C-alpha positions in Angstrom: 8.5 -69.2 72.0 8.9 -70.3 68.4 10.3 -67.8 65.9 8.6 -67.5 62.5 11.4 -67.1 60.0 9.0 -67.0 57.0 8.9 -63.7 55.1 5.6 -61.9 55.2 3.3 -62.8 52.4 3.5 -60.4 49.4 0.7 -57.9 49.0 -0.5 -55.7 46.2 1.7 -55.6 43.1 4.2 -58.0 44.6 1.5 -60.6 45.2 0.2 -60.3 41.6 3.7 -60.6 40.3 4.4 -63.7 42.5 1.2 -65.3 41.1 2.2 -64.6 37.5 5.7 -65.9 38.0 4.4 -69.1 39.6 2.0 -69.6 36.7 4.7 -69.0 34.1 7.1 -71.4 35.9 4.5 -74.1 36.2 3.6 -73.8 32.5 7.3 -73.9 31.5 8.0 -77.0 33.7 4.9 -78.7 32.1 6.3 -78.0 28.7 9.8 -79.3 29.6 8.4 -82.5 31.1 6.4 -83.1 28.0 9.4 -84.0 25.8 12.5 -86.1 26.2 14.7 -83.1 25.2 13.0 -81.0 27.9 13.5 -83.8 30.5 17.2 -84.0 29.6 17.6 -80.2 29.9 16.1 -80.3 33.4 18.3 -83.2 34.4 21.4 -81.2 33.2 20.3 -78.1 35.1 19.8 -80.2 38.3 23.2 -81.9 37.7 24.9 -78.5 37.4 23.3 -77.4 40.6 24.3 -80.5 42.5 27.9 -80.3 41.2 28.1 -76.6 42.1 26.9 -77.3 45.6 29.5 -80.2 45.8 32.3 -77.8 44.8 31.2 -75.1 47.3 30.9 -77.6 50.2 34.3 -79.2 49.4 35.8 -75.7 49.3 34.2 -74.8 52.7 35.5 -78.0 54.2 39.1 -77.1 53.1 39.0 -74.5 55.9 38.8 -75.5 59.5 35.1 -75.6 60.5 34.2 -76.9 64.0 34.0 -80.7 64.2 30.2 -80.7 64.5 29.9 -78.5 61.4 32.4 -80.5 59.5 30.4 -83.7 60.2 27.2 -82.1 58.9 29.0 -80.7 55.8 30.5 -84.1 55.0 27.1 -85.7 55.3 25.6 -83.0 53.0 28.5 -83.4 50.6 27.9 -87.2 50.4 24.2 -86.5 49.7 25.1 -84.1 46.9 27.5 -86.6 45.4 24.8 -89.3 45.4 22.4 -86.8 43.7 24.9 -85.8 41.1 25.7 -89.5 40.4 22.0 -90.2 40.0 21.4 -87.3 37.5 24.6 -88.2 35.6 23.5 -91.9 35.3 20.1 -90.8 34.0 21.8 -88.6 31.4 24.2 -91.4 30.3 
């Protein structure tokens, strides 16, 4: 029996608020993508996110996770490093 882990869809005020937030976010992203400075800002934000995840994963690996989890975390860490390198290269 599959388990649905999705939250229930918002209703009423929460649904209206979610639609407004989505519209505002889409408009902001369109404006950012419309200029070179906006694109660079987005790349910097993405780079910060990737580097933060990299630091968190490295910190978690410093403990003693089970072997299967350590392998998954190392794989994820390698992905994050590739992403960070790609964003940094674009910004250079």
